C-alpha positions in Angstrom: 4.9 12.2 19.8 7.0 12.1 16.7 7.7 15.0 14.4 7.6 14.3 10.6 10.7 15.3 8.6 11.1 18.1 6.2 9.6 17.6 2.8 12.9 16.9 1.1 13.7 14.2 3.7 10.3 12.4 3.8 11.1 9.6 1.3 14.2 8.6 3.3 12.2 8.8 6.5 9.4 6.6 5.2 11.8 4.1 3.7 13.7 3.8 7.0 10.5 3.5 9.0 9.0 0.7 6.9 12.3 -1.1 6.8 12.3 -1.1 10.5 8.8 -2.5 11.0 8.7 -4.8 7.9 8.7 -8.1 10.0 5.8 -6.9 12.1 3.8 -4.9 9.5 1.1 -7.4 8.7 0.3 -8.1 12.3 0.3 -4.4 13.1 -2.2 -3.8 10.3 -4.5 -6.5 11.5 -4.5 -5.2 15.0 -4.7 -1.5 14.3 -7.6 -1.9 11.9 -9.4 -4.7 13.9 -8.9 -6.9 10.8 -10.8 -4.5 8.5 -7.7 -4.1 6.3 -8.5 -7.5 4.7 -12.0 -6.4 3.7 -10.7 -3.0 2.4 -8.2 -4.8 0.2 -10.9 -7.1 -1.2 -13.0 -4.1 -2.1 -10.0 -2.3 -3.6 -9.1 -5.2 -5.9 -12.8 -5.6 -6.9 -12.9 -1.9 -7.8 -9.8 -2.4 -10.0 -12.1 -4.4 -12.5 -9.3 -6.7 -13.6 -10.0 -8.3 -17.0 -9.2 -12.0 -17.6 -5.5 -12.3 -18.2 -5.1 -8.7 -17.3 -2.0 -6.9 -15.9 -1.9 -5.2 -12.5 0.7 -3.0 -10.9 0.5 -2.8 -7.1 2.7 0.2 -6.2 3.8 0.6 -2.6 3.1 -3.1 -2.4 4.8 -3.5 1.0 4.4 -7.1 2.0 2.2 -7.8 -1.0 -1.2 -8.1 0.6 -3.0 -6.4 -2.3 -1.0 -8.4 -4.9 -2.0 -11.6 -3.2 -5.6 -10.5 -2.9 -5.6 -9.8 -6.7 -4.4 -13.3 -7.4 -7.0 -14.7 -5.1 -9.8 -12.9 -6.9 -8.3 -13.3 -10.4 -5.8 -16.2 -10.5 -4.9 -15.5 -14.2 -3.9 -11.9 -13.7 -0.3 -11.0 -14.1 0.8 -9.0 -11.1 3.8 -6.6 -10.7 4.4 -5.7 -7.1 6.7 -2.6 -6.7 7.9 -0.7 -3.7 11.0 1.3 -2.7 11.2 -0.5 0.7 13.1 -3.7 -0.1 12.7 -5.1 3.5 8.9 -4.9 3.1 9.0 -6.7 -0.2 11.4 -9.3 1.3 8.7 -10.2 3.8 6.2 -10.5 1.0 8.5 -12.7 -1.1 8.8 -15.1 1.8 5.0 -15.8 1.7 3.6 -18.8 0.0 2.5 -18.1 -3.6 4.8 -15.2 -4.0 6.4 -16.8 -7.1 3.3 -15.8 -9.1 4.2 -12.1 -8.5 6.9 -10.1 -10.2 8.6 -8.1 -7.4 10.7 -5.1 -8.2 12.1 -2.0 -6.4 10.5 1.1 -7.8 9.7 4.7 -6.9 6.1 5.8 -7.4 7.3 9.0 -9.0 9.4 7.2 -11.6 7.8 3.9 -12.5 10.0 1.7 -14.8 7.2 0.9 -17.2 6.1 2.1 -20.6 2.9 4.2 -21.0 -0.3 2.1 -21.0 1.3 -1.0 -19.6 -1.4 -2.1 -17.1 -5.1 -2.6 -16.9 -5.1 -1.3 -13.3 -2.8 0.2 -10.7 -3.5 -0.3 -7.1 -1.9 1.2 -3.9 -2.6 0.9 -0.3 -1.7 3.6 2.2 0.7 5.2 -0.3 -0.7 8.7 -0.7 -0.2 9.7 3.0 3.5 8.9 2.6 4.3 11.0 -0.5 5.1 14.7 -0.7 3.4 15.2 -4.1 0.1 13.3 -4.3 -0.8 14.7 -7.7 2.6 13.7 -9.1 2.2 10.1 -7.7 -1.3 9.8 -9.3 -0.1 11.3 -12.6 2.7 8.7 -12.8 0.2 5.9 -12.0 -2.2 7.1 -14.6 0.6 7.2 -17.2 1.2 3.4 -16.9 -2.5 2.5 -17.0 -4.1 1.8 -20.4 -7.0 3.9 -21.6 -10.1 2.7 -19.8 -8.0 1.1 -17.0 -8.3 2.0 -13.3 -6.1 3.6 -10.7 -7.5 2.5 -7.3 -6.1 3.8 -4.0 -6.8 2.6 -0.5 -6.5 5.2 2.2 -8.2 6.1 5.5 -9.3 9.5 6.6 -10.8 11.1 9.7 -14.5 10.4 10.0 -17.1 13.2 9.6 -18.3 14.9 12.7 -20.5 12.4 14.5 -20.8 10.6 17.9 -17.9 8.2 17.1 -15.4 10.8 15.9 -13.8 11.4 19.3 -13.3 7.7 19.9 -11.9 7.2 16.4 -9.5 10.2 16.8 -8.3 8.8 20.1 -7.7 5.5 18.4 -5.8 7.1 15.6 -3.7 9.4 17.8 -2.9 7.2 20.8 -3.9 3.5 20.3 -2.4 3.0 16.9 1.0 4.5 17.7 1.2 2.6 21.0 0.3 -0.7 19.4 2.8 0.0 16.6 5.6 0.7 19.1 4.7 -2.3 21.3 4.7 -4.8 18.4 7.7 -3.4 16.4 9.8 -2.4 19.4 10.5 1.0 17.9 9.1 4.5 18.1 
């Protein structure tokens, strides 16, 4: 079992971890979520309520799955895909259709955009990887126009029910094992 780093080292740890699994990240996501991650992204983009010709920022874009889903649902939307893990974005840029997306390296705590720049900001699995959730959300809110949406995709433990023990076992043991097997790392 791994031990998470100290708070002041978390960003470097997260960046190194995602850099190490970038080539396998999409496959890992599909397997670990039993393919549900695609449906979750569809719902996330739908909840962003993108206007015709609107502007979307997908922060912590990783390999760009949310950005690509946004273009699938709203082909005329202008998408900026930002992440501080350049290896993850390199994988996304190699995908077909990536030329319609503006890719840039950026930190969720210091977005390089003016206030009110976007109609929506999306993120997938970002908040679990930051040390200051409120600060990350505050910065996302800053770049969204009034009336726009900040929409986050995260998972959380289920409520107490009959499935909880099986789900917790999946989260604690199966996901790390599958991740290690596919990526070849711990």
